[in-house]
N, C-alpha and C positions, 0 to 999 in steps of 0.2 A: 747422692751427691747433693748436699746445700749448697750453695752459693752465696758469698759474699750478699750484702742488703744496699740496693740502692743502688743499684748499675744503669749505667745509659749504653744504650745498644743503638745503631743508627747505619741504614742499610740502602744501598742502591740498588735497583734491577729493572723487576718487567711483572706485570701482570695480563691475563688475558680476558676475553668477554665473547664468546657466542654466544649470547641469549638471542640475537636479532641477527642471524647468517645471511647472507647475499647468496650461499651455495652450500650443498652438503660439504660439512669440511670448514665454510668459511667461519672466523672470528678478528676479532679486534685486538691489536696489541699496544697495552700503553705503558709507558715507562713508569715508575712509579718508586716513592723513597720510603723509608722504613725508622721510627725510630718507637723505643721500645725502651721503656723507665720497669726497670725490671725489681721489687724487692723479697730476693727469696725466702727472706726468714719471718715473713709477717703473710709469704702467698698469695702478692700482691703483681698486677703489672697493668699499667697503660701503654698498650700501642695504637701510635698515629700512622695513618699511610695515604700519604699525599701522593694524586694525580693530578696532571694537568699543567698550565704554567699559565699564568695570568688571569683572565677574564674565567678561563675555564678549568681554574686550579680549584682541585676539593681535595678537603680532610675528611678521611671517613675514621673516628675515633671509637676503640675497643674497649675492654675492660676487663681484666680477670682477676677474680679473687678467690682462692681456695679450691680452684677444682672449677671455677664455672666460668662463662662467660657473657656479657652484655655489652648493650649499647645503651644511652639516655638520652630525651630526647630535646625538645630546643627550653623547655623548662627544667631539665636537669633529673627530669621523672625514667627510673629504668625502665627499660622494652627490650624485647628480644633482639638480640642479635641477629644479622640481614649477612647472606655470602653476601661478598665483594667482587663482582664478574662470576668464572670461573674456581674464584680461591672462597671454599665453603671456612664455613664459621670454625670446625676444628681445626683444618689448616692455619687459620688466623692466629688462633689460639697455641698453636706448635710452627709458628712460622721463624724460631730460634731455639737451636738446642737446649740452651740455658731456661726457655722457658718449660722444655720439658723436665729438662732436670729440677725445676720447681715443681714444678705438677707430678712427678712420680715422687719427692719427697714428701708433697701434700696428701697424697693417696696410693700411699705403699700398699695399702690394702687394698687397692684396687689391681693389683698386679696380677695375676693368675702365671702362676707353671702349667705348662702345658702338655696332657700324656704325650704328645709327639716332640715334644722337647722345644715348643716357643714359648715364646712370653706373651699371654696378652694384658693390656693397659683398657681398666673401664673410665673415658673421660671427655664430656661434656657430650655426653646423651650418644657414645660412639664406642664401639668394640676395636683399639687398633692394635696389633701385630707389632710388637718389637723387634727389630733386630738389633745386637747390639757388640760390640767390641770390649778386648781389655778383661777377659774373665765376667762380661754383664755388666760392667760400669760405668761402659760408655755408648747412648743409643747411638746408631747411625742410619735409623732405617725405621718408620713407621706405614703401615700399611692397614689398610681399610677396603670392606665391599663397600661401595657406594652406589647405591638406587636413587636413578631422576623418573621425570615421567616418559621418557625414548629407552633408557638404557641403562644395563647394572654393570657398572663395571668399576675396577678396581680404584683406587688413590692413594699416591705414594709420597711421603717426603722422605729425602735423601739427605742427609748431614755430611758437612765439610769441614773438618775443626783447622785450626790454626794454619791459614786464616779460617774465617766462620762462612762458608756459602749452605745456602741451601736450595734444594730444587722440588718440584712438586709439580706432578706427574696426575694425570686423570685421562687413565685408558694408556692410550700408546703416544699421547700428547704432553709435554710441556706447559703450563697452565701457569709457573709463576717461578721463577728465580731471582734470587739477590745475595749481594757481596756484603759481610755486616763488620764492623768495626767498632771497637771499645772506645766510646766517646770521654769516659772515666765514671765521676759517681757525684751522684746529690744525697742533702740530709734527708730529701724522703719522699716516697714515690705516691701523688695525689691521684685518686681517684676518688668519682662518687658513692655516697651510701648506700645507692644502688635500694633495691629490696630486703632487705637483713635476714629477713624469713626463710629468701631461698636459702642465705651461706650457710655452708656448715658448719656446725655447732661446738662448743668445749678446743675452741685452736687454744693454743697460747704461742707467746712470740721469745726467741732466745735471749733477749734483753731480760725476760722477767726471772730466768733460774737465778737465784743465788743462793750460795751456803751460809746458813746459819747456825753455829756451833752451839746447839743446846744443852750437848752435855760431850763431854770429854770422847771424840770419836764418833758422835752421831747428831749429823748436821739433818735440819731440814731443811726445804725448798715450798714455801709458802709460794701459791701461785692463784694470785688476786683473781686473774681471768677468771678462772673456771672454778673457785673458792675451792679450795683442794690443797692437799700437801703430797710430800715424796720426801720419805727418808732414804738418807744415804750412811752408813755404818762402818767403820773403818776396823777393817780385823787384821789381823798377826799374816795372815797369809789372802790378801786380797780385798776385795768391798764386799756388800750385800746391799742391794735396794729393796726396800720396802713399801709397798702401794704404789698403785700406777694412775695414768693421764690422760686417763679416756679413749685413747688411739696411740695406733703406731706410729703417726706422725711426731706425737709430740712427746711420747717414748723415745722416737730418734735423737731430736732435740736434747732431750733431756742428757740419752748415752751419750752423746759427744761432749755437753757442757760436764759431765763427771768423767769424763777421760782426759777432758783436756786438765781441768782441776787436780782430780789426786793421782792421772800417770801409772793407774791401777788397775788391773782387774778386775770385773765385775761377777765373782765364784756365784752367790745368791740370788734370787727375785724368789721374794712371795707376797703375797697379796692378803687383806684381810677373808675379803669373799668375793663370790663371783658378780655381780652388777657393776653397770657399764665401767663406771670410772677407776674402776679399782683394777680389772682383770685387762683393760683395755688396751695396755702399752706392753704386755705380754709377751708377743713378737719382737720388742727391740730387744727385751733381756735374751730371749733364744738364740736372736743374731748374731747377739755379744758373746753368746757362749757359757751364757748362767747356766746353772743348774734351777729348774723350777721346786720349789720347794709346795703343795700341792694340801687341801683333805682331801682322802680316797677317791672320794666321788667328782672330783673336779679331773681327774686326770684325761678323761674321755675328752671334756671337753680343750684343753690344753691341746692335747691330743691331733685335734680339730683345725685349733688356730692357727700351727704352725708351718712354712713356709713348706713346702712340698720337698725342697731340694733340704732340706737342713731337720732331723727329724729333732724332737724338742731331748733335753734331758731334765727330766723329771723324776722326785723323789718325794713320797708322802709323808704327811706324819699325821699320825690317829689319833695322836691326843698330846703329846708333847715332845720337843725337840729343841734341844742347847747345840748353840751355836757358837763354837769356842766354848769361850767362857765368857762371852760379852752379851748374847739376850738370848732370851728364851721364846719359842713361840709353843703357844697353846691355842689348841680348835676345842673352842668352847659353846654350850649353850650360848644363843644372842636374842630367841623368838626375833630371828628378823631371817636368819638361812639358815638353813641344815646344817650345813658347816661352818663354822669362823673362827679366822686367826684373831688373838691379842698379841702383841709381843708387849713384852715383859724385858727391863735392861734392872738385873739388880742393885749395879753398881749407883748409879745414879738414881734410881729409885724411881723410875720412871717408867708407865703403862700407856702403850699407843693401844686405842680407842678403835681404832676405825671409825663407823659412824652411829656407835651405841650410845654414846655419852651427846644426850642431850641435856645440858644443867642452863638452866635459868634461872636467876639469882633472887631469890628469896622465893622461890614456886616450887612444889615439890616435881622428884623422880617420877614416872611413870613409864610403862611399856618395857621397851627394852632397854633404858637407861636403870630403869629398877631394876629389874632382873641383873645387869653388869653390879650392881652393892653383892648379887649371891656370887656371881663369879667372883670378886674379887677377894672375898672371903672363902671359898671352897679353895683357890689358890693358895690360899693364905700367904698374900703378899699385903705388903701395909704400902702403896705407893707415893712418893709423895708430889709428884706430878702427876696428871691425864693428858695426855695430849691426843690431838683429835684430828683424823683425819680430813672430814668434811661433816659438816662446813664450815669454811673460815666466816662465815658472814651471814647476819639473815639468820633470821627463827627466834630471834628474842635471846641467841645460847652465846657462851662463852668457849672459846677454843683451846683453851688452855686451865685447866681447872687445878687448883691444889690439892692434895690430901684431904686437910682439912676442910676444904671446902664439898670434896665429895663423900665424906664422912659425914659431913653435917647435914647436908643432901640425903643422904641414904637413912639418917636414922629420925628426919622428917616423913621419910616415904610412908605414904597409906598403904 
């Protein structure tokens, strides 16, 4: 589940600290207040935990960005997050169910169905076991084994909803409990820049997803943040989605937007070739029930990518395949990967070229781009537009090339 962006949640409760006991089993208990600002679509959250009053008042701030948690020092520089009393950093990152929902949406690729029927989730450098309700839609508990200097114990976070209540237990003791209410929404969640080299890369936001009709019933989603495109094709019986967006996290956002925009099922999904940005969101379309069209060599890869509980529907294209009378898939030599799909739309005479075409005005085509000239000739087609999937920017290239430009560049190629 992906929540509405920029919500504010406040909580009251307590946490404990057993780091300096007077006798075995002794601990201190502190009243605490929480404020959580969460933008689930951007995958970011700011968590403030207030303890004490007056001169003893202290506020510890934690920041979550795309599946990792950090703090900052007095200069605003990122530092490793530290536990707060008996409340561990992984528990702080999961201190409200909305944070867990956001994390699972961000890192669905880190959720695994285990042979015993449980579900494991790798997050913040620890391995949780998820307990769910509503046929897997609602997380009701997280559990993990937790080792410290003295004991090997279990950590458990239990969630009650409507109203939201959270209880954290370590071993047989409750170390924190909070009751929450929604305070409302804000325009934007502000968190420090931190160390971007540690962030998960290739992440889009829902607000980027816009549909541009580049020909009748053919739509382009231009994603500037990852310099790539995804295409949606309207068919007589549903939709086809062509190309991926690096990962299932992005694919889920696109799938949701496609459903809202078109209100029709995605029957087909295909990608030009097996490199990361193209194949990475296949899991999203398997989950949507689409048939995945792939070259013969790529079937095992798709089968490994599929969630354990959802075997994929896969069909192969050895040479060519026509989808209704709308477009054709051609498996072509590329000088890039052993098998490669290009997508030909004979009506508007548009060829989707993946990353085979690097057209630089006034410069000759080389390598895979030069090979594309021969491919177009062998297919016997005359495109009026060639549309690139990647890159949209950089490398001095154009991402939409006219047929005349392409023909001239091919003629000038050495």
